[in-house]
C-alpha positions as CSV (number, residue, x, y, z in Angstrom):
1,M,-6.0,-29.7,3.2
2,N,-4.2,-29.6,0.2
3,Y,-0.5,-28.2,0.3
4,L,-1.5,-25.4,-2.1
5,L,-4.1,-24.0,0.3
6,I,-1.6,-23.6,3.4
7,I,0.6,-22.1,0.9
8,E,-1.6,-19.5,0.0
9,L,-2.8,-18.8,4.1
10,V,0.7,-18.4,4.5
11,S,1.2,-16.2,2.1
12,V,-1.7,-14.1,3.3
13,L,-0.6,-14.2,6.5
14,F,3.0,-12.2,5.6
15,N,1.1,-10.4,3.2
16,L,-1.0,-8.8,6.0
17,L,1.6,-8.6,8.4
18,F,3.8,-6.4,5.3
19,L,0.7,-4.1,5.0
20,Y,0.2,-3.4,8.7
21,L,4.4,-2.6,9.3
22,Y,4.4,-0.8,5.9
23,I,1.3,2.1,7.2
24,L,3.6,2.1,10.1
25,E,6.3,3.2,7.6
26,K,8.8,0.3,9.7
27,K,11.3,-0.9,7.6
28,S,11.0,-4.7,8.5
29,C,7.9,-4.5,6.6
30,W,10.2,-4.9,3.7
31,I,10.8,-8.7,4.7
32,Y,7.4,-10.1,5.0
33,G,6.7,-8.8,1.7
34,I,9.1,-10.6,0.0
35,L,8.3,-13.9,2.2
36,G,4.5,-13.1,1.0
37,S,5.4,-12.4,-2.4
38,L,7.5,-15.8,-3.1
39,T,4.4,-17.6,-1.6
40,G,2.3,-16.0,-3.8
41,A,4.1,-16.3,-6.8
42,F,4.2,-20.1,-6.3
43,V,0.3,-20.1,-5.9
44,V,-0.7,-18.3,-8.9
45,Y,1.6,-20.1,-11.0
46,S,-0.2,-22.9,-10.0
47,S,-3.5,-21.1,-11.1
48,N,-2.2,-20.1,-14.1
49,L,-1.9,-16.4,-13.7
50,Y,1.4,-15.7,-15.4
51,S,1.3,-12.2,-15.4
52,E,0.3,-12.7,-11.7
53,T,3.7,-14.3,-10.7
54,L,5.5,-12.2,-12.9
55,L,3.9,-9.3,-11.0
56,Y,4.7,-11.7,-7.7
57,L,8.2,-12.1,-8.5
58,F,9.0,-8.6,-9.1
59,Y,7.4,-7.7,-5.8
60,A,10.2,-10.1,-4.4
61,L,12.9,-8.2,-6.3
62,M,11.6,-4.9,-5.3
63,G,11.4,-5.7,-1.3
64,G,15.0,-6.5,-1.6
65,F,15.6,-2.8,-3.5
66,A,13.4,-1.5,-0.8
67,L,14.5,-2.4,2.1
68,V,18.1,-1.0,0.5
69,I,16.4,2.5,-0.4
70,W,14.2,2.6,3.0
71,H,17.3,1.3,5.2
72,T,19.8,4.2,3.6
73,K,17.1,7.0,4.0
74,S,16.9,9.0,7.5
75,T,13.1,8.9,8.6
76,D,13.7,12.9,9.4
77,T,14.5,13.0,5.3
78,F,12.5,10.7,4.2
79,L,9.0,12.0,4.1
80,I,5.8,10.9,2.2
81,K,5.1,13.0,-1.0
82,S,2.3,14.1,-3.4
83,M,2.0,14.1,-6.9
84,K,0.5,16.3,-9.2
85,P,-2.8,15.7,-11.0
86,K,-1.4,15.9,-14.3
87,S,1.6,13.3,-13.5
88,V,-1.5,10.9,-12.3
89,L,-3.3,10.8,-15.1
90,G,0.0,10.3,-17.8
91,V,0.8,7.4,-14.7
92,V,-2.7,6.1,-15.3
93,V,-3.0,6.2,-19.3
94,T,0.4,4.4,-19.6
95,G,-0.3,2.1,-17.1
96,I,-3.9,1.1,-19.5
97,L,-1.4,1.1,-22.4
98,L,1.1,-1.4,-20.9
99,A,-1.5,-3.4,-19.5
100,L,-3.2,-3.6,-23.1
101,G,0.5,-4.8,-24.6
102,L,0.9,-7.3,-21.4
103,G,-2.5,-8.8,-21.9
104,F,-2.1,-9.3,-25.6
105,A,1.3,-11.0,-25.0
106,M,-0.3,-13.3,-22.5
107,S,-3.2,-14.2,-24.6
108,N,-0.9,-15.8,-26.9
109,T,0.2,-18.8,-24.2
110,D,-2.0,-20.6,-22.1
111,A,-3.0,-18.1,-19.1
112,D,-5.9,-17.4,-17.7
113,K,-7.6,-14.1,-18.8
114,P,-4.7,-12.7,-20.0
115,Y,-6.0,-9.0,-20.4
116,V,-7.7,-9.0,-16.5
117,D,-4.8,-10.5,-14.8
118,A,-2.3,-7.8,-16.7
119,L,-4.2,-5.0,-15.2
120,S,-4.0,-6.1,-12.1
121,T,0.0,-6.4,-13.2
122,I,0.8,-3.5,-14.4
123,F,-0.9,-0.9,-11.8
124,G,0.8,-3.5,-9.2
125,V,4.4,-2.5,-10.4
126,I,3.3,1.1,-10.7
127,A,1.7,1.2,-7.4
128,T,5.1,-0.5,-6.0
129,F,7.1,2.2,-7.0
130,L,4.9,4.6,-5.7
131,E,5.0,2.9,-2.4
132,I,9.1,2.6,-2.5
133,Y,9.3,6.0,-2.6
134,K,6.2,6.9,-0.3
135,Y,4.0,8.8,-2.6
136,H,0.6,8.9,-1.2
137,I,-1.1,8.1,-4.0
138,A,-0.1,5.1,-4.2
139,W,-2.8,4.3,-1.8
140,S,-5.2,5.4,-4.0
141,F,-3.7,3.0,-6.9
142,W,-3.5,-0.1,-3.8
143,I,-7.3,0.6,-3.3
144,S,-8.5,0.4,-6.7
145,I,-5.9,-2.8,-7.4
146,N,-7.3,-4.8,-4.3
147,I,-10.8,-4.4,-5.1
148,Y,-10.1,-4.8,-9.0
149,S,-8.3,-8.5,-7.8
150,I,-10.8,-9.6,-5.5
151,G,-13.2,-10.3,-8.4
152,L,-10.0,-11.8,-10.5
153,Y,-9.0,-14.2,-7.1
154,I,-12.7,-15.2,-6.8
155,S,-13.0,-16.6,-10.2
156,S,-9.6,-18.1,-10.1
157,D,-11.0,-19.9,-6.8
158,L,-8.1,-18.6,-4.5
159,F,-10.7,-17.7,-1.4
160,F,-8.0,-16.9,0.8
161,Y,-6.3,-14.2,-1.7
162,A,-9.7,-13.0,-2.1
163,A,-10.5,-12.2,1.2
164,Q,-7.2,-10.6,1.6
165,S,-8.0,-8.4,-1.0
166,I,-10.8,-7.3,1.1
167,L,-8.9,-6.8,4.4
168,Y,-6.2,-5.2,2.2
169,T,-8.9,-2.3,0.9
170,I,-9.9,-1.6,4.1
171,M,-6.3,-1.8,5.5
172,S,-5.0,0.4,2.2
173,I,-8.3,3.0,3.1
174,Y,-6.8,3.3,6.6
175,G,-3.0,3.7,5.4
176,L,-4.0,6.5,2.8
177,V,-5.8,8.5,5.5
178,A,-3.2,8.1,8.1
179,W,-0.7,9.2,5.5
180,Q,-3.1,12.1,4.5
181,K,-2.5,13.0,8.1
182,K,1.3,13.1,8.2
183,L,1.4,14.9,4.5
184,N,-0.7,17.4,6.3
185,A,1.4,17.8,9.4
186,Q,4.8,18.0,7.2
């Protein structure tokens, strides 16, 4: 087994542990997210997915930021939030425009699939901020990103990441439902 495949598998395990603990709203989730993101950045860089590499490095940095945010918030007051449909539409339109810009910038490199890669990257950034601040809509973004990423990873021969995206989709649907129940109970 080659070393890159082993690193990809380790990254997937860290990432799945992160998501499981995130669904449960455990602060420790961010440690596993950081580890999964750092190992993942190495793997996607090796596959010439440069926007995705930047995204994984961003995830690692945001994991550190989220650790601070979640550590300073009281679990009694740091509750799940909803977002108005008009705001969601603004976020989506902004995300598409930013993805086109990043895709254009990356098309001037040897990046593989620059626009496809940029779309998941930009919306991953958006979803990350939404999840750090516990917006329920983050789950809907993650479901879409995960489904989208399945094809990106398969086309790049990153089969463990494709499988991770399938599991992420299922877990994100569960997270969406679980957090909706908590939001309704608040």
